[in-house]
C-alpha positions as CSV (number, residue, x, y, z in Angstrom):
1,M,0.0,0.0,0.0
2,E,1.4,3.5,-0.8
3,T,0.6,6.8,0.7
4,R,1.2,10.1,-1.0
5,Y,2.2,13.2,1.1
6,R,2.0,16.7,-0.1
7,G,2.6,20.0,1.6
8,T,-0.2,21.7,3.5
9,P,-2.6,24.0,1.6
10,Q,-0.8,26.9,3.1
11,I,2.6,25.9,1.8
12,R,1.3,25.0,-1.5
13,R,-0.5,28.4,-1.9
14,G,2.6,30.2,-0.7
15,G,4.7,28.2,-3.6
16,W,2.0,29.3,-6.2
17,Q,1.9,32.8,-5.0
18,A,5.7,33.0,-5.3
19,L,5.6,31.7,-8.8
20,A,2.8,34.0,-9.7
21,V,4.7,37.2,-8.4
22,M,8.0,36.1,-10.2
23,P,7.1,37.5,-13.7
24,L,6.2,40.9,-12.0
25,V,9.4,41.1,-10.1
26,V,11.4,40.2,-13.3
27,A,9.5,42.8,-15.3
28,G,9.8,45.4,-12.4
29,T,13.5,44.9,-12.1
30,A,13.9,45.1,-15.8
31,L,11.9,48.3,-16.0
32,L,13.8,50.0,-13.1
33,L,17.2,49.1,-14.7
34,S,16.1,50.1,-18.3
35,F,15.4,53.7,-17.0
36,K,18.8,54.2,-15.7
37,G,20.2,55.0,-19.4
38,G,17.0,56.2,-20.8
39,F,14.2,53.8,-21.5
40,T,14.2,51.8,-24.9
41,W,12.2,48.8,-25.5
42,R,15.0,46.8,-26.8
43,H,17.0,47.5,-23.7
44,F,13.7,46.5,-21.5
45,L,13.3,43.1,-23.4
46,V,16.9,42.3,-23.0
47,L,16.8,43.1,-19.3
48,C,13.7,41.0,-18.9
49,A,15.4,38.0,-20.6
50,V,18.4,38.4,-18.5
51,T,16.6,38.8,-15.2
52,G,14.2,35.9,-16.0
53,L,17.3,33.7,-16.6
54,L,18.6,34.7,-13.3
55,A,15.3,34.1,-11.6
56,A,14.8,30.6,-13.2
57,P,16.7,28.7,-10.5
58,I,14.6,30.3,-7.9
59,A,11.3,29.3,-9.6
60,L,12.9,25.7,-9.9
61,Y,13.6,25.7,-6.2
62,V,10.1,26.8,-5.4
63,L,8.5,24.2,-7.7
64,A,10.7,21.4,-6.3
65,R,10.4,22.3,-2.6
66,F,7.0,23.5,-2.0
67,L,5.0,21.8,-4.8
68,G,6.6,18.3,-4.8
69,S,5.3,15.2,-3.3
70,T,6.6,12.2,-1.3
71,I,5.1,8.7,-1.8
72,V,5.7,6.1,1.0
73,D,5.1,2.4,0.2
74,D,6.6,-1.1,1.4
75,E,9.7,-0.6,-0.7
76,G,10.7,2.8,0.5
77,I,10.4,6.6,0.2
78,H,9.8,8.0,-3.4
79,T,10.2,11.8,-3.8
80,R,8.8,13.8,-6.7
81,G,10.1,17.4,-7.4
82,F,9.6,19.3,-10.6
83,L,12.8,17.9,-12.2
84,V,14.4,15.4,-9.8
85,R,12.8,12.0,-8.6
86,R,14.5,10.0,-6.0
87,D,13.7,6.5,-4.8
88,L,15.1,5.7,-1.4
89,R,15.0,2.1,-0.2
90,W,14.1,1.5,3.5
91,E,17.6,0.0,4.0
92,A,19.3,3.0,2.9
93,V,17.4,5.4,5.4
94,L,19.1,5.6,8.5
95,S,17.1,8.3,10.2
96,L,14.1,10.4,9.9
97,E,14.1,13.7,11.6
98,V,12.1,17.0,11.5
99,A,14.2,20.1,10.9
100,A,13.6,23.8,10.2
101,M,14.0,24.9,6.7
102,D,16.0,27.8,5.5
103,R,15.5,31.2,7.4
104,G,12.5,29.9,9.3
105,S,10.3,29.3,6.4
106,G,8.8,26.2,7.8
107,Y,9.6,22.7,8.8
108,A,10.3,19.6,6.7
109,L,11.0,15.9,7.3
110,H,14.5,14.8,6.4
111,A,15.8,11.3,5.5
112,G,19.2,10.7,6.8
113,L,21.4,8.5,4.5
114,G,24.9,7.4,5.0
115,K,27.8,9.7,5.2
116,G,25.8,12.6,6.8
117,R,23.5,13.1,3.7
118,L,20.0,14.5,4.1
119,V,17.2,14.2,1.7
120,I,14.4,16.7,2.2
121,L,11.0,14.9,1.7
122,P,9.2,17.6,-0.4
123,G,5.8,16.6,0.4
124,V,6.1,16.7,4.2
125,L,6.2,20.4,4.8
126,A,4.5,22.6,7.3
127,M,4.7,26.2,8.5
128,R,4.6,25.1,12.2
129,E,6.1,22.1,13.7
130,D,2.9,21.2,15.6
131,E,0.5,21.2,12.8
132,P,-1.7,18.1,13.2
133,S,-1.6,17.0,9.5
134,F,2.3,17.4,9.5
135,V,2.6,15.6,12.8
136,A,0.3,12.8,11.5
137,S,2.4,12.5,8.3
138,V,5.7,12.4,10.2
139,E,4.3,9.6,12.5
140,A,2.9,7.6,9.7
141,I,6.2,7.6,7.8
142,Q,8.2,6.7,10.8
143,L,5.6,3.9,11.6
144,A,6.1,2.5,7.9
145,R,9.9,2.6,8.3
146,R,9.6,0.5,11.6
147,E,7.3,-1.8,9.9
148,A,9.6,-2.3,7.1
149,A,12.6,-2.9,9.4
150,Q,10.6,-5.5,11.2
151,R,9.6,-7.3,7.9
152,H,13.3,-7.3,7.1
153,E,14.3,-8.8,10.2
154,A,11.4,-11.3,10.1
155,S,12.6,-12.5,6.6
156,R,16.1,-13.3,7.8
């Protein structure tokens, strides 16, 4: 049985709002920069293109982090971002821990792998650590990990 986890509606709405505002920020920045030497349409369009290229990694970050999902099944954890998909087998997951995201923008569940590597599970996000849906998701994933470990031990 597999279960899909997605960010809370508040997190997902924030991601969509950030993406909706991005073209306005790009156009506004290009407009301000094009007035510096006297406005011309050609200069404005070139600045829009350059600013858009510089903003593209931010848009990809928002798509991957806030609008991704995590699927948990008997085999392991499968994350789906905008461009990257990861499949983590339960044997490879050494720990599951909740940690604050960058600059206090919320909390996420991290899967600890070997050699100190952490994988953020994109669908398991919340603004507060004590949100009921977030706590329930974390507990369900930890339970699935324990059950997988018990099945592995029983099969030996």
